[in-house]
C-alpha positions as CSV (number, residue, x, y, z in Angstrom):
1,M,5.1,1.3,-47.1
2,G,2.6,-1.5,-47.4
3,N,0.5,-1.5,-44.2
4,N,0.0,0.2,-40.8
5,K,2.4,-1.9,-38.9
6,T,5.3,-0.5,-36.9
7,L,8.4,-2.6,-36.8
8,V,10.3,-2.2,-33.5
9,I,13.8,-3.9,-33.4
10,D,15.9,-4.7,-30.4
11,G,19.1,-3.5,-32.1
12,M,21.6,-4.9,-29.6
13,A,20.0,-8.4,-29.8
14,L,20.5,-8.5,-33.5
15,L,24.1,-7.0,-33.3
16,F,25.2,-9.6,-30.7
17,R,23.4,-12.4,-32.6
18,H,25.2,-11.7,-35.8
19,F,28.6,-10.9,-34.3
20,F,28.7,-14.3,-32.6
21,A,27.2,-16.2,-35.5
22,T,30.1,-15.0,-37.8
23,S,33.0,-14.7,-35.4
24,F,33.3,-18.2,-33.8
25,R,36.4,-18.9,-35.9
26,N,37.9,-15.5,-35.2
27,Q,37.4,-14.5,-38.9
28,F,36.5,-10.9,-38.9
29,M,35.6,-8.5,-41.6
30,Y,37.1,-5.0,-41.4
31,N,36.4,-1.7,-43.1
32,A,39.0,0.6,-44.6
33,S,39.5,2.2,-41.1
34,G,40.3,-1.2,-39.6
35,V,37.0,-1.4,-37.6
36,P,35.5,-4.9,-37.5
37,T,32.1,-5.0,-39.3
38,N,30.8,-8.6,-39.0
39,G,28.1,-7.7,-36.4
40,V,27.2,-4.5,-38.3
41,Q,26.8,-6.3,-41.6
42,G,24.6,-9.0,-40.1
43,M,22.4,-6.5,-38.2
44,V,21.9,-4.3,-41.2
45,R,21.1,-7.3,-43.5
46,H,18.7,-8.7,-40.9
47,T,16.9,-5.3,-40.6
48,L,16.6,-5.0,-44.4
49,K,15.2,-8.5,-44.6
50,L,12.6,-7.7,-42.0
51,V,11.6,-4.6,-43.9
52,E,11.2,-6.7,-47.1
53,M,9.1,-9.3,-45.2
54,L,6.8,-7.0,-43.3
55,K,6.7,-3.8,-45.4
56,P,5.9,-1.8,-42.3
57,E,4.7,1.8,-42.3
58,R,7.2,2.7,-39.6
59,M,10.3,1.3,-38.1
60,V,12.2,2.1,-34.9
61,I,15.5,0.5,-33.8
62,T,16.0,0.6,-30.1
63,W,19.3,0.4,-28.2
64,D,20.7,-0.2,-24.8
65,M,22.9,2.8,-23.8
66,G,25.8,1.8,-21.6
67,S,26.1,-0.9,-19.1
68,E,24.5,0.9,-16.1
69,T,20.7,1.4,-15.9
70,I,18.2,2.5,-13.3
71,R,18.0,-1.2,-12.2
72,N,21.6,-0.9,-11.0
73,E,20.4,1.8,-8.6
74,W,17.8,-0.6,-7.3
75,F,20.1,-3.6,-7.2
76,R,23.9,-3.2,-7.5
77,D,24.6,-6.6,-8.9
78,Y,22.0,-6.4,-11.8
79,K,23.7,-7.9,-14.9
80,K,27.1,-7.6,-13.2
81,N,27.9,-11.3,-13.9
82,R,27.9,-10.8,-17.6
83,Q,31.1,-11.2,-19.5
84,A,32.6,-8.2,-21.1
85,P,32.0,-8.1,-24.8
86,P,34.8,-9.2,-27.1
87,E,37.2,-6.4,-28.1
88,E,36.2,-6.8,-31.8
89,L,32.6,-6.1,-30.9
90,I,33.1,-3.0,-28.8
91,P,33.8,-0.5,-31.7
92,Q,30.7,-1.9,-33.5
93,F,28.4,-0.5,-30.9
94,D,28.9,3.1,-32.1
95,Y,29.7,2.1,-35.7
96,V,26.3,0.4,-36.3
97,K,24.5,3.4,-35.1
98,E,26.5,5.6,-37.5
99,V,25.6,3.4,-40.4
100,I,21.9,3.3,-39.5
101,D,21.9,7.0,-39.1
102,D,23.4,7.5,-42.5
103,I,20.8,5.1,-44.1
104,G,18.2,7.3,-42.4
105,F,16.4,4.8,-40.2
106,C,14.9,5.8,-36.9
107,Q,16.9,4.7,-33.9
108,T,16.6,5.7,-30.2
109,G,18.1,4.9,-26.9
110,I,18.0,6.6,-23.5
111,K,20.8,6.5,-21.0
112,G,19.7,4.7,-17.8
113,Y,17.1,2.5,-19.6
114,E,17.3,-0.8,-21.5
115,A,16.0,-1.3,-25.0
116,D,13.2,-3.4,-23.5
117,D,12.0,-0.3,-21.6
118,L,11.9,1.8,-24.8
119,I,10.0,-1.1,-26.5
120,G,7.6,-1.3,-23.6
121,T,6.9,2.4,-23.8
122,L,6.4,2.3,-27.6
123,S,4.0,-0.6,-27.0
124,Q,1.8,1.8,-25.0
125,K,1.9,4.4,-27.7
126,Y,1.3,2.4,-30.8
127,D,-1.0,-0.5,-31.9
128,D,0.0,-3.0,-34.6
129,L,3.6,-3.4,-33.5
130,V,5.8,-6.2,-34.6
131,I,8.6,-6.4,-32.0
132,V,11.8,-8.4,-33.0
133,S,14.2,-9.5,-30.4
134,G,15.8,-12.6,-28.9
135,D,14.7,-11.6,-25.4
136,R,11.8,-13.7,-24.0
137,D,11.3,-11.0,-21.3
138,L,9.4,-9.0,-23.9
139,L,6.5,-11.5,-23.9
140,Q,5.1,-9.7,-20.9
141,L,4.2,-6.9,-23.4
142,L,1.8,-9.0,-25.5
143,D,-1.7,-7.4,-25.3
144,G,-3.6,-8.3,-28.4
145,T,-2.4,-5.3,-30.4
146,N,1.1,-6.5,-31.0
147,D,3.2,-9.5,-32.1
148,I,6.6,-10.5,-30.8
149,W,9.0,-12.3,-33.1
150,L,11.8,-14.0,-31.2
151,T,14.8,-14.8,-33.4
152,K,15.2,-18.5,-34.1
153,K,17.4,-19.2,-37.2
154,G,18.9,-16.9,-39.8
155,F,17.0,-13.9,-41.0
156,T,13.7,-15.5,-41.7
157,E,12.8,-18.0,-39.0
158,Y,11.1,-16.8,-35.7
159,N,9.0,-18.0,-32.9
160,V,6.0,-15.7,-33.4
161,Y,3.9,-14.9,-30.4
162,T,0.5,-13.2,-30.2
163,Q,-1.4,-12.9,-26.9
164,S,-3.5,-15.9,-27.8
165,V,-0.5,-18.0,-28.8
166,F,1.2,-17.2,-25.5
167,E,-2.0,-17.9,-23.4
168,E,-2.5,-21.2,-25.2
169,Q,1.2,-22.2,-24.6
170,Y,1.6,-21.1,-21.0
171,G,-1.9,-20.9,-19.5
172,I,-1.5,-17.4,-18.1
173,H,-1.9,-13.8,-19.3
174,P,1.3,-12.3,-20.8
175,S,1.4,-9.6,-18.0
176,Q,1.7,-12.5,-15.5
177,F,4.9,-13.6,-17.1
178,V,6.6,-10.9,-14.9
179,D,5.5,-12.8,-11.8
180,V,6.8,-16.1,-13.2
181,K,10.2,-14.5,-13.9
182,A,10.3,-13.1,-10.4
183,L,9.8,-16.5,-8.9
184,M,12.3,-18.4,-11.1
185,G,14.8,-15.6,-11.4
186,D,17.1,-14.8,-14.3
187,P,20.7,-15.7,-13.5
188,G,21.8,-14.1,-16.8
189,D,20.5,-10.8,-15.5
190,G,22.0,-11.5,-12.0
191,Y,18.8,-11.9,-10.0
192,Y,17.7,-15.3,-8.6
193,G,14.1,-15.1,-7.5
194,V,13.4,-18.0,-5.1
195,K,16.1,-20.6,-4.9
196,G,14.8,-24.0,-5.7
197,V,11.8,-22.7,-7.7
198,G,12.2,-23.4,-11.4
199,E,10.2,-22.5,-14.4
200,K,7.7,-25.3,-14.2
201,T,6.9,-24.6,-10.5
202,A,6.8,-20.9,-11.1
203,F,4.2,-21.2,-13.9
204,K,2.1,-23.6,-11.7
205,L,2.1,-21.2,-8.8
206,I,1.1,-18.2,-10.9
207,R,-1.7,-20.2,-12.7
208,E,-3.1,-21.1,-9.3
209,H,-2.6,-17.7,-7.5
210,G,-2.6,-15.1,-10.2
211,N,0.4,-13.0,-9.1
212,I,3.1,-12.6,-6.4
213,E,0.9,-10.5,-4.2
214,Q,-1.8,-13.1,-4.0
215,L,0.8,-15.9,-3.6
216,L,2.3,-14.2,-0.5
217,L,-1.2,-13.8,1.0
218,N,-1.8,-17.5,0.6
219,L,1.4,-19.0,1.8
220,D,-0.5,-21.3,4.2
221,K,-2.0,-23.0,1.1
222,L,1.4,-24.0,-0.3
223,T,3.3,-27.2,0.3
224,P,5.7,-26.9,3.3
225,S,8.7,-27.1,1.0
226,V,7.6,-24.3,-1.4
227,R,6.4,-22.2,1.4
228,S,9.7,-22.4,3.2
229,K,11.6,-21.5,0.0
230,I,9.5,-18.4,-0.6
231,E,9.8,-17.3,3.1
232,A,13.5,-17.8,3.0
233,D,13.9,-15.7,-0.2
234,R,11.1,-13.2,0.2
235,V,13.4,-10.1,-0.1
236,S,15.0,-11.6,-3.3
237,L,11.5,-12.4,-4.7
238,E,10.3,-8.8,-4.2
239,M,13.4,-7.3,-5.8
240,S,13.2,-9.8,-8.6
241,L,9.7,-8.7,-9.3
242,R,10.8,-5.1,-9.6
243,L,13.7,-6.0,-11.9
244,A,11.7,-8.3,-14.2
245,K,9.0,-5.8,-15.0
246,I,9.6,-3.8,-18.1
247,I,9.2,0.0,-17.6
248,T,6.6,1.4,-20.0
249,D,6.8,5.1,-19.3
250,V,10.3,6.2,-20.1
251,P,10.8,9.6,-21.7
252,V,10.9,8.5,-25.3
253,D,10.9,11.5,-27.7
254,I,7.6,10.7,-29.5
255,N,7.8,13.7,-31.7
256,F,11.2,12.4,-33.0
257,V,9.8,9.0,-33.5
258,E,6.7,10.3,-35.3
259,T,8.9,12.4,-37.6
260,K,11.7,9.9,-38.3
261,S,10.1,6.4,-38.2
262,P,7.9,6.5,-41.4
263,L,9.8,4.3,-44.0
264,S,10.6,5.5,-47.5
265,I,13.0,3.0,-48.9
266,N,15.4,3.8,-51.7
267,P,17.7,0.8,-52.5
268,V,20.1,2.9,-54.5
269,D,20.6,5.3,-51.6
270,I,21.0,2.4,-49.2
271,K,23.6,0.7,-51.4
272,S,25.5,4.0,-51.7
273,V,25.7,4.4,-47.9
274,L,26.8,0.8,-47.4
275,D,29.4,1.1,-50.1
276,G,30.7,4.2,-48.5
277,H,31.2,2.3,-45.3
278,N,32.9,-0.6,-47.1
279,L,30.0,-2.9,-46.2
280,S,30.2,-4.7,-49.5
281,I,28.4,-7.9,-48.3
282,S,25.4,-5.9,-47.1
283,S,25.5,-3.7,-50.3
284,R,25.3,-6.8,-52.5
285,Y,22.5,-8.2,-50.3
286,V,20.2,-5.2,-51.2
287,D,20.1,-6.4,-54.8
288,S,18.4,-9.7,-53.7
289,L,15.6,-7.9,-51.7
290,D,12.2,-6.6,-52.9
291,L,12.4,-3.2,-51.2
């Protein structure tokens, strides 16, 4: 379209975001088959708005595929404490992919890996990425050739990160964010790092020591309190480091991405697909966009 940028979207992040944004009063939209569509409508509209804003040359939508990943082989309880999705959301997981496929947008997911891992792999293959998600874990991928837009409000407000913005805000290189995450843990993902070490202390330790490996070699330089916490949770720390790191060499079908991801937008065709799926809100939304 307008430039050399490649837009990479964390599909599940947008689907969840818009499902919960529109379902808090249990008022659901349904298509003619009785399938709820509120998450699908929001995700599609958000995607179209991003295309209008960025006018990227390419776009890839990435998906988590199932609840089990390779990380569950490493650590049985990974993400096990997450609540099951609401029953109205479950059919939308497959339905949104069907709609996007009918529109003709490129989407990909690999069983056993998270969308983050696909995004990480694509970040190694392409420059000039704009990655859109709600997941702060992705900040570790910032390398000077990509931007990460974390959803903030609606379809148009984001916390935009570049490598320099991240370094100015946090005082470390983005790749070191993995080590910070390992120390502080991520209860939402079911791993806990070092108990008693929060975000502030984790950033301080990594600023001073660079990474977990150097930190463990210099335990004698730590305060007795921090040292004892790390020694008590060393096994948890090392597993947390493994779990926090995004995989960047998953077997993405790059030929498929090369063939499918270039964008050629036809609003009439998009409206026809959306009307065919009874997605009237999204269909009307196309008219307001400069596609």
